[in-house]
C-alpha positions in Angstrom: -0.2 0.4 -0.1 2.8 2.8 0.8 4.6 1.5 -2.5 1.3 2.6 -4.6 0.9 5.9 -2.5 4.6 6.4 -3.3 3.7 6.1 -7.2 0.1 8.4 -6.9 2.7 11.2 -5.2 4.6 11.3 -8.0 4.3 14.0 -11.2 2.1 13.8 -14.1 4.6 13.8 -16.3 6.4 11.4 -14.7 3.3 8.6 -14.5 2.5 9.4 -18.0 6.0 8.3 -18.8 5.8 5.8 -16.8 2.5 3.9 -18.9 3.5 4.7 -22.1 5.9 1.7 -22.1 3.0 -0.4 -21.4 0.8 -2.1 -23.4 -3.0 -0.7 -24.2 -5.0 -3.3 -22.2 -2.5 -2.3 -19.4 -2.6 1.4 -18.9 -6.4 1.0 -19.3 -7.0 -1.6 -16.1 -5.0 1.4 -14.6 -7.7 3.8 -13.8 -9.5 1.8 -11.2 -6.8 2.3 -9.2 -7.6 5.2 -7.7 -9.5 8.7 -8.4 -6.6 9.9 -9.9 -5.3 7.4 -11.7 -8.9 6.8 -13.7 -8.3 9.8 -15.7 -4.5 9.2 -16.7 -4.9 6.2 -19.2 -7.0 8.9 -21.6 -3.2 11.2 -21.9 -0.5 8.5 -22.6 1.3 9.3 -25.9 1.5 6.0 -26.7 -1.4 3.1 -27.3 0.3 -0.4 -28.2 -2.5 -2.8 -29.0 -1.2 -6.5 -30.3 -4.7 -9.0 -30.6 -2.4 -12.4 -29.7 -1.5 -10.3 -26.3 -4.9 -9.0 -25.6 -6.9 -12.8 -26.4 -4.0 -15.3 -25.0 -5.3 -13.0 -21.8 -8.5 -13.7 -21.7 -9.0 -17.7 -22.6 -12.5 -17.5 -22.0 -13.3 -15.0 -25.1 -11.1 -15.0 -28.0 -13.5 -14.1 -30.3 -11.8 -11.0 -32.4 -15.1 -8.5 -31.9 -13.6 -8.2 -28.2 -9.9 -6.6 -29.6 -12.6 -4.8 -32.0 -14.8 -3.1 -29.7 -11.6 -2.4 -27.3 -9.8 -0.8 -29.7 -12.5 1.7 -30.9 -13.7 1.6 -27.7 -10.3 2.8 -26.7 -9.1 5.2 -29.3 -13.1 7.0 -29.6 -12.7 8.1 -25.4 -9.3 9.6 -26.6 -11.0 11.5 -28.8 -8.7 13.9 -31.2 -7.5 16.3 -28.5 -5.7 14.1 -26.5 -2.1 13.8 -29.1 -0.5 10.4 -29.9 3.1 10.7 -30.4 3.6 6.5 -31.0 0.9 4.1 -32.1 1.7 0.6 -32.2 -0.6 -1.7 -34.1 -0.6 -6.3 -34.7 -3.2 -7.6 -35.9 -5.9 -9.7 -38.4 -9.1 -7.7 -38.7 -10.4 -6.3 -42.0 -9.0 -3.8 -43.8 -12.1 -1.2 -43.3 -11.3 -1.8 -39.7 -7.0 -0.8 -39.5 -8.1 2.5 -41.8 -10.2 3.7 -39.0 -7.5 3.4 -36.7 -5.2 4.9 -38.4 -7.4 8.0 -39.8 -8.3 8.5 -35.9 -4.8 8.8 -35.2 -3.2 11.1 -37.3 -6.2 13.4 -36.7 -4.6 12.8 -33.0 -0.9 14.3 -34.3 0.7 11.2 -34.6 4.1 10.9 -35.0 5.2 7.1 -34.8 2.7 4.3 -36.5 4.2 1.1 -36.9 1.1 -1.0 -38.3 2.3 -5.3 -38.8 -1.6 -6.0 -40.3 -3.3 -9.7 -41.5 -3.9 -10.0 -44.5 -2.3 -6.8 -47.1 -4.5 -4.2 -46.3 -4.8 -0.3 -47.8 -3.9 2.3 -46.1 -6.6 5.7 -45.9 -5.5 8.3 -48.5 -4.4 10.6 -44.5 -1.3 8.8 -44.2 0.5 10.3 -47.3 -0.4 14.0 -45.9 0.2 13.8 -42.8 2.3 16.4 -41.7 3.6 14.9 -38.1 4.4 12.1 -39.4 8.2 11.0 -38.2 8.4 7.3 -39.0 6.8 4.7 -40.6 6.7 0.5 -40.0 4.1 -0.9 -42.3 3.9 -5.1 -42.2 2.1 -6.4 -45.5 0.5 -2.7 -46.8 -0.6 -2.1 -50.1 -0.8 1.3 -51.3 -3.8 2.7 -53.9 -2.5 3.9 -57.5 -5.0 7.4 -56.4 -3.4 7.8 -53.6 0.5 7.6 -53.8 -0.5 10.0 -56.4 0.1 13.6 -54.1 2.5 11.7 -51.6 3.3 14.4 -49.1 5.3 13.8 -45.8 7.9 16.4 -45.3 8.2 15.0 -41.4 9.0 11.5 -42.5 12.6 10.1 -41.8 12.1 6.3 -41.2 10.3 4.0 -44.1 10.1 0.2 -43.7 8.6 -1.8 -45.8 8.3 -4.8 -45.5 5.9 -6.9 -47.9 4.7 -4.0 -49.1 2.8 -4.2 -52.5 2.6 -1.5 -55.1 0.7 -1.7 -58.3 3.1 0.0 -60.3 7.2 0.6 -59.4 6.8 4.7 -60.6 4.2 4.2 -57.4 7.1 3.1 -55.2 8.9 6.3 -56.0 6.2 8.4 -56.0 6.5 7.3 -52.0 9.6 7.9 -51.8 10.0 11.3 -53.8 6.9 12.5 -51.6 9.9 11.9 -48.1 12.1 15.3 -48.9 14.4 14.4 -45.7 14.3 11.2 -45.6 17.2 9.4 -43.7 16.2 5.8 -43.2 14.8 3.3 -45.5 14.3 -0.4 -45.1 12.5 -2.1 -47.7 12.0 -5.2 -47.4 10.1 -7.6 -49.9 8.8 -4.8 -52.7 6.3 -6.3 -54.7 4.9 -5.1 -58.2 1.7 -6.4 -60.1 3.0 -4.0 -62.8 6.9 -4.5 -62.6 8.0 -2.2 -65.7 9.7 1.0 -64.6 9.4 4.3 -66.8 11.2 7.5 -65.9 13.8 8.5 -64.3 15.6 7.9 -60.1 15.7 10.9 -58.4 18.8 11.4 -55.2 17.7 11.3 -51.7 20.2 13.5 -50.2 19.2 13.1 -47.2 19.4 9.3 -47.3 21.8 8.1 -44.9 
């Protein structure tokens, strides 16, 4: 009890920092600790969702619907006024759900996105013009042609793609050209529906 009281006496900024290292389902539970803790989880700048981890902790409720409801409720409860610095998601959800969740965190000024979704998923058009995005890591994304044509990510420094699909190589290059200060690029297993390439390669002055 004494240890719990000492933790509660810490400054709110420090408590939020500590909570940001925990999975989101653990963070939400801290709202039951006391009245002071009740609203804290709404201000934690990191959201970390993992479907398998979530379901493994609930042997009686192994349905995907429980995870989907938890994610949707958590994001909506925070609202668009609470900033989100980092958003991590690992799931097997339907494509439209992933797009909706990404749209919502983008409206909160997200800086770091790390998404692993199976099977392949489409991205919302809003992600290609997210001015706050610094780090973007995606596994199994598929990039639509009309979204790629107007990419501008002025703050993006790190881009990691794994098992990423594009219509054409030009779409992949358009994504890169829309990241003027890109420093760190990893592309592991990138595939194209139409592998023919037209155009010229441009240099990336900031790329290390």
